[in-house]
C-alpha positions in Angstrom: 19.2 -33.7 -18.8 21.8 -31.1 -17.9 22.5 -30.2 -21.5 18.9 -28.9 -22.1 19.1 -26.9 -18.9 22.4 -25.4 -19.8 21.1 -24.5 -23.4 17.9 -23.0 -21.9 20.0 -21.0 -19.5 22.2 -19.6 -22.3 19.2 -18.8 -24.4 17.6 -17.0 -21.5 20.8 -15.0 -21.0 21.0 -14.1 -24.7 17.3 -13.1 -24.6 17.8 -10.8 -21.7 20.9 -9.3 -23.4 19.4 -8.8 -26.8 16.2 -7.2 -25.6 17.5 -5.5 -22.5 16.3 -2.1 -23.7 12.8 -3.2 -24.4 12.7 -5.0 -21.0 14.0 -2.1 -19.2 11.4 0.3 -20.9 8.6 -2.1 -19.8 9.8 -2.6 -16.2 11.3 0.8 -15.5 8.4 2.2 -13.5 7.8 -0.9 -11.5 11.4 -1.3 -10.6 11.6 2.5 -9.6 8.6 2.0 -7.3 10.2 -1.2 -5.8 13.7 0.3 -5.2 12.4 3.7 -3.9 9.4 2.4 -1.8 10.5 4.3 1.3 11.9 7.2 -0.6 8.6 7.8 -2.5 6.9 8.3 0.9 9.0 11.4 1.3 7.6 13.0 -1.9 4.0 12.0 -1.1 3.1 15.4 0.7 3.6 17.5 -2.5 1.9 14.9 -4.7 -1.0 14.6 -2.3 -1.4 18.4 -1.8 -1.5 19.0 -5.5 -4.3 16.4 -5.9 -6.1 17.9 -3.0 -6.0 21.3 -4.6 -7.2 20.0 -7.9 -10.2 18.5 -6.2 -10.8 21.6 -4.1 -10.8 23.9 -7.2 -13.3 21.6 -8.9 -15.8 21.8 -6.0 -15.3 25.5 -5.8 -16.0 25.9 -9.6 -19.2 23.8 -8.8 -20.5 26.4 -6.6 -19.5 25.0 -3.2 -18.1 27.2 -0.4 -14.5 26.9 0.5 -15.2 25.0 3.7 -17.6 22.6 1.9 -15.2 22.1 -0.9 -12.5 21.2 1.6 -14.6 18.7 3.5 -15.7 17.0 0.2 -12.1 16.9 -1.1 -10.8 15.5 2.1 -13.3 12.7 1.9 -11.5 11.3 -1.2 -8.3 10.7 0.6 -6.9 8.0 3.0 -6.3 8.6 6.7 -2.6 9.0 6.2 -3.1 11.5 3.4 -5.6 13.6 5.5 -2.9 13.8 8.2 -0.5 15.3 5.6 -3.1 17.8 4.3 -4.3 19.0 7.7 -0.9 19.2 9.2 0.1 22.6 10.6 3.3 22.5 8.4 1.3 21.7 5.4 1.7 24.7 2.9 -1.8 23.8 1.6 -3.4 24.0 5.0 -1.6 27.5 5.6 -3.0 28.8 2.2 -6.4 27.5 3.0 -6.6 29.1 6.4 -5.3 32.4 4.9 -7.9 32.2 2.1 -10.5 31.6 4.7 -9.5 34.5 6.8 -8.7 37.0 4.2 -11.1 36.1 1.5 -8.3 36.4 -1.2 -8.7 35.2 -4.8 -8.8 31.5 -4.1 -8.9 30.0 -7.7 -5.8 32.1 -8.8 -3.7 31.5 -5.7 -4.5 27.8 -5.5 -4.0 27.2 -9.1 -0.5 28.7 -8.9 0.3 26.7 -5.8 -0.8 23.5 -7.4 1.5 24.3 -10.4 4.4 24.7 -8.1 3.6 21.4 -6.1 3.3 19.5 -9.4 6.7 20.8 -10.5 8.2 19.8 -7.2 6.8 16.2 -7.6 7.8 15.9 -11.3 11.4 16.9 -10.4 11.7 14.5 -7.5 10.1 11.6 -9.6 12.6 12.2 -12.4 15.6 12.1 -10.1 14.4 9.0 -8.4 13.9 7.3 -11.8 17.3 8.1 -13.0 19.0 6.9 -9.7 16.9 3.8 -9.6 18.0 2.7 -13.1 21.8 3.4 -12.2 21.4 1.6 -8.8 19.7 -1.4 -10.5 22.4 -1.8 -13.0 25.1 -1.6 -10.4 23.6 -4.1 -8.1 23.1 -6.6 -10.9 26.9 -6.3 -11.7 27.7 -6.7 -8.0 25.6 -9.8 -7.5 26.8 -11.5 -10.8 29.0 -14.0 -8.7 26.0 -15.0 -6.6 23.8 -15.4 -9.8 26.7 -17.4 -11.5 27.0 -19.7 -8.5 23.2 -20.3 -8.3 22.9 -21.0 -12.0 25.6 -23.8 -11.9 23.9 -25.3 -8.9 20.9 -25.7 -11.0 22.8 -26.9 -14.1 25.0 -29.4 -12.4 24.8 -29.7 -8.5 27.3 -32.6 -8.5 30.1 -30.2 -9.8 29.4 -27.8 -7.1 29.4 -30.5 -4.3 32.8 -31.6 -5.6 34.1 -28.0 -5.4 32.7 -27.6 -1.8 34.8 -30.6 -0.8 38.0 -28.8 -2.1 39.8 -26.5 0.4 41.1 -24.3 -2.3 37.8 -23.8 -3.9 36.2 -23.1 -0.6 38.9 -20.5 0.0 38.2 -18.9 -3.5 34.4 -18.9 -2.9 35.0 -17.2 0.6 37.1 -14.6 -1.0 34.5 -14.0 -3.6 31.7 -13.7 -0.9 34.0 -11.2 1.1 34.7 -9.0 -2.0 30.9 -9.0 -3.0 30.1 -7.9 0.6 32.8 -5.3 0.6 31.7 -4.1 -2.9 28.1 -3.8 -1.7 29.2 -1.7 1.3 31.7 0.5 -0.7 29.0 1.3 -3.4 26.3 2.0 -0.7 28.7 4.5 0.8 29.5 6.3 -2.5 25.9 6.6 -3.3 24.9 7.9 0.1 27.7 10.6 -0.1 26.2 11.6 -3.5 22.8 12.0 -2.1 24.1 13.9 1.1 26.0 16.2 -1.3 22.8 16.8 -3.2 20.8 17.5 -0.1 23.2 20.1 1.2 22.4 22.6 -1.5 20.8 25.7 0.0 19.0 26.6 -3.2 16.5 23.7 -2.4 15.3 25.8 0.7 14.5 28.8 -1.4 11.1 27.7 -2.7 9.8 27.4 1.0 10.9 31.0 1.6 9.1 32.2 -1.5 5.9 30.2 -0.8 5.7 31.5 2.7 6.2 35.2 1.4 3.3 34.6 -1.1 1.3 33.1 1.8 1.6 36.4 3.8 1.1 38.6 0.8 -2.3 36.7 0.2 -3.3 37.8 3.6 -3.0 41.4 2.8 0.6 41.8 4.3 2.9 44.3 2.6 6.0 42.8 0.8 8.6 43.9 3.3 6.6 42.4 6.3 5.8 39.3 4.3 9.5 38.6 3.7 10.5 39.3 7.2 7.8 36.9 8.7 8.6 34.2 6.1 12.5 34.6 6.7 12.2 34.1 10.4 10.5 30.8 9.8 13.5 29.4 7.7 16.2 27.3 9.0 19.1 29.1 10.7 21.6 27.6 8.2 19.6 29.1 5.2 19.1 32.4 7.0 23.0 32.8 7.4 23.5 31.8 3.8 21.0 34.1 2.5 22.4 37.1 4.3 26.1 36.2 3.4 27.7 38.5 0.9 30.3 35.9 -0.1 28.5 33.1 -1.9 30.2 30.9 -4.4 27.0 29.7 -5.9 26.2 32.1 -8.8 22.7 30.7 -9.4 21.7 31.3 -5.7 23.0 34.9 -6.0 21.0 35.4 -9.3 17.8 34.0 -7.7 18.3 36.1 -4.5 18.7 39.2 -6.6 15.5 38.5 -8.6 13.6 37.8 -5.4 14.7 41.0 -3.7 14.2 43.1 -6.8 10.5 41.8 -6.9 10.1 42.7 -3.3 11.6 46.2 -3.8 9.2 46.8 -6.8 6.2 45.8 -4.8 7.3 48.1 -1.8 7.9 51.1 -4.1 5.1 50.8 -6.7 2.6 48.4 -4.9 2.6 46.0 -8.0 1.4 42.4 -7.4 4.2 40.0 -7.5 2.6 36.6 -6.4 2.6 35.2 -9.9 6.1 36.3 -10.6 7.2 34.6 -7.3 5.5 31.4 -8.3 7.4 31.6 -11.7 10.6 32.0 -9.8 9.8 28.7 -7.9 9.3 26.9 -11.2 12.7 28.3 -12.4 14.4 27.0 -9.3 12.9 23.5 -9.6 13.9 23.3 -13.2 17.5 24.2 -12.3 17.7 21.8 -9.4 16.3 19.0 -11.6 19.0 19.7 -14.3 21.8 19.9 -11.7 20.8 16.7 -9.9 20.5 14.8 -13.2 24.0 15.9 -14.2 25.3 14.8 -10.8 23.6 11.5 -10.8 24.9 10.7 -14.4 28.5 11.1 -13.0 27.7 8.5 -10.3 28.6 5.5 -12.6 32.1 6.9 -13.2 32.8 6.9 -9.4 31.3 3.3 -9.2 33.8 1.9 -11.6 36.6 1.7 -8.8 34.6 -0.8 -6.6 33.5 -2.7 -9.6 37.0 -3.3 -11.0 38.5 -3.9 -7.5 35.8 -6.1 -5.9 33.0 -7.2 -8.3 35.0 -8.3 -11.4 37.7 -10.2 -9.2 34.8 -11.8 -7.2 33.5 -13.3 -10.5 37.0 -14.5 -11.4 37.3 -16.2 -7.8 34.1 -18.0 -8.4 35.1 -19.3 -11.9 38.6 -20.3 -10.5 36.9 -22.1 -7.5 34.8 -24.0 -10.1 37.6 -24.9 -12.4 40.2 -25.8 -9.8 39.0 -29.3 -8.8 38.9 -30.2 -12.5 42.3 -28.9 -13.2 43.8 -30.6 -10.1 42.3 -33.9 -11.2 44.2 -33.9 -14.5 
């Protein structure tokens, strides 16, 4: 009876190995959602706001007033999503209130805002997808000893029972469990350090400055005043970084120069710059996505150390614990 089970297990293992790319392609999205269930909630605001703007513009084109279009659009969302959309910190709500008060060109400004929010959502989803795949692969390797132990219990429980009565085997199994737990902690620490390093980049806060500047420009404020009002609303850390003359980040310097040049052109010649500012946001998100993907692809290299020091020896200890009672009985 054990021979067919063993052969079935080996066949299943070969099947997974042979068609791993196809299986990964089929399950990639579900796995991404599963592993990042709580993280996905963090990117919901930009996604929700982009969908809301899409519905809002549809109703406006259908002849509804701005207020009616908002009321009908909100009816399509859940209670949680409505709270996001109607929050005072929601950029969509801020633009809506500005459009209502100033009567600016709603279609144009909301279309540009939707494009920006879509770009933000795409970049975050792309990063989450890549990090999820890497995380899944690493956790599978980490838990190989447990999978191996569980498979052998199914194949031949009497063998495992014999091993559990042997003190040396128990010691080896205990060492394997300890190494697996330590490997789990170590890998989690490395991953969290990478994520914190990625979050610390000040360039990620630049789009918020630009969006708020566009918001004030839409209300009829001049470029200089719009920048000043927007700048005051930013985080203190970003304000100091923006004003600093000695910044090592060349890309941040380049974006800051482009942003200030657009403001100066608007101040001197009165030229409209909203569309150019939204294009600048798209460029920033594209750069952030490329940088983040490069950093995440370096993550497996840093994970090799815990794998070789903890995970692989853990597998060896499980095998030694299984083999030892048989060898000692010879």
